C-alpha positions as CSV (number, residue, x, y, z in Angstrom):
1,M,60.9,74.0,23.6
2,R,60.0,73.6,27.3
3,I,56.5,72.3,26.4
4,A,58.0,69.9,23.8
5,Y,60.5,68.6,26.4
6,W,57.8,67.9,29.0
7,V,55.4,66.3,26.6
8,L,58.1,63.9,25.4
9,A,59.5,63.3,28.9
10,V,56.1,62.5,30.4
11,L,55.1,60.2,27.5
12,L,58.5,58.3,27.7
13,A,58.2,58.1,31.5
14,V,54.7,56.5,31.2
15,F,56.0,54.0,28.6
16,Y,59.1,53.0,30.5
17,A,57.3,52.9,33.9
18,Y,54.9,50.4,32.3
19,S,57.5,48.4,30.5
20,G,60.0,48.3,33.4
21,G,57.3,47.4,35.9
22,K,56.3,44.4,33.8
23,K,59.9,43.3,33.5
24,V,60.4,43.6,37.3
25,T,57.2,41.9,38.4
26,Q,56.3,39.3,35.8
27,S,57.6,35.8,35.3
28,K,59.4,34.7,32.1
29,D,56.2,32.8,31.0
30,Q,54.2,36.0,31.4
31,L,56.7,38.1,29.5
32,R,57.3,35.6,26.6
33,P,54.3,36.5,24.5
34,M,55.4,40.2,24.2
35,M,59.1,39.7,24.6
36,G,60.4,36.5,23.0
37,W,64.0,37.5,23.7
38,V,63.5,36.7,27.4
39,D,64.2,33.0,26.6
40,Q,67.8,33.9,25.6
41,I,68.6,36.3,28.4
42,P,68.9,35.4,32.1
43,M,65.9,36.6,34.2
44,R,68.3,38.5,36.4
45,L,69.3,40.7,33.4
46,V,65.7,41.1,32.4
47,R,65.0,42.4,35.9
48,V,68.0,44.7,35.7
49,I,66.7,46.1,32.5
50,G,63.3,46.6,34.1
51,V,64.9,48.5,37.0
52,L,66.9,50.7,34.6
53,E,63.7,51.5,32.8
54,L,62.0,52.4,36.0
55,L,64.9,54.6,37.1
56,G,64.9,56.2,33.6
57,A,61.2,56.9,33.9
58,A,61.7,58.6,37.3
59,G,64.7,60.5,36.0
60,L,62.7,62.0,33.1
61,L,60.4,63.6,35.6
62,L,63.2,65.4,37.3
63,P,64.4,68.9,36.2
64,P,65.7,68.8,32.6
65,Y,69.4,68.9,33.5
66,L,68.9,65.6,35.4
67,G,66.3,64.3,33.0
68,M,68.9,64.7,30.2
69,A,71.0,61.9,31.8
70,A,68.0,59.7,32.1
71,A,67.1,60.3,28.4
72,V,70.7,59.5,27.3
73,G,70.6,56.3,29.3
74,L,67.3,55.3,27.8
75,T,68.7,56.0,24.3
76,L,71.6,53.7,25.0
77,L,69.1,51.1,26.3
78,Q,67.3,51.2,23.0
79,V,70.6,50.8,21.1
80,G,71.1,47.5,23.0
81,A,67.5,46.5,22.3
82,I,68.0,47.1,18.6
83,V,71.2,45.1,18.6
84,T,69.5,42.2,20.4
85,H,66.6,42.1,17.9
86,L,69.0,42.2,14.9
87,R,71.1,39.4,16.4
88,R,68.0,37.3,16.7
89,G,67.0,38.0,13.1
90,E,64.1,40.2,14.2
91,A,64.7,43.3,12.1
92,R,61.0,43.7,11.4
93,L,60.5,44.2,15.2
94,I,62.7,47.2,15.7
95,G,60.3,49.9,14.7
96,L,59.2,50.6,18.2
97,N,62.8,50.6,19.4
98,I,63.8,53.1,16.7
99,G,60.9,55.3,17.7
100,L,61.9,55.2,21.4
101,L,65.5,55.8,20.5
102,V,64.7,58.9,18.5
103,S,62.2,60.1,21.1
104,S,64.7,59.8,24.0
105,A,67.5,61.3,21.9
106,V,65.3,64.3,21.1
107,T,64.3,64.6,24.7
108,A,68.0,64.7,25.7
109,W,68.6,67.3,23.0
110,L,65.7,69.4,24.2
111,A,67.0,69.3,27.7
112,T,70.3,70.8,26.5
113,V,68.6,73.5,24.5
114,W,66.5,74.5,27.5
115,R,69.6,75.8,29.4
């Protein structure tokens, strides 16, 4: 279980560090090709989401009892992402979000089993 936790935690941390870093550092025009939703959301909120992703990535690399909080937060972030895509009529685009939601939920569960 410990190995599974760390494998998932590190993979999610790498993904969210990359994604959050892009949201924090790139302009709306640079983000638009990958993230069409940035046109409907204020850039301040996009930056906040990026910071939350960076904090979540860092939190996943902490001991599991702290990483669990980060994994739960990232799970909730994906719930919001799925809702956003569905409201925009982009149901076909939620596959990655569902995968991330499941992965972060499993990571949170593994952190609780570890104790």
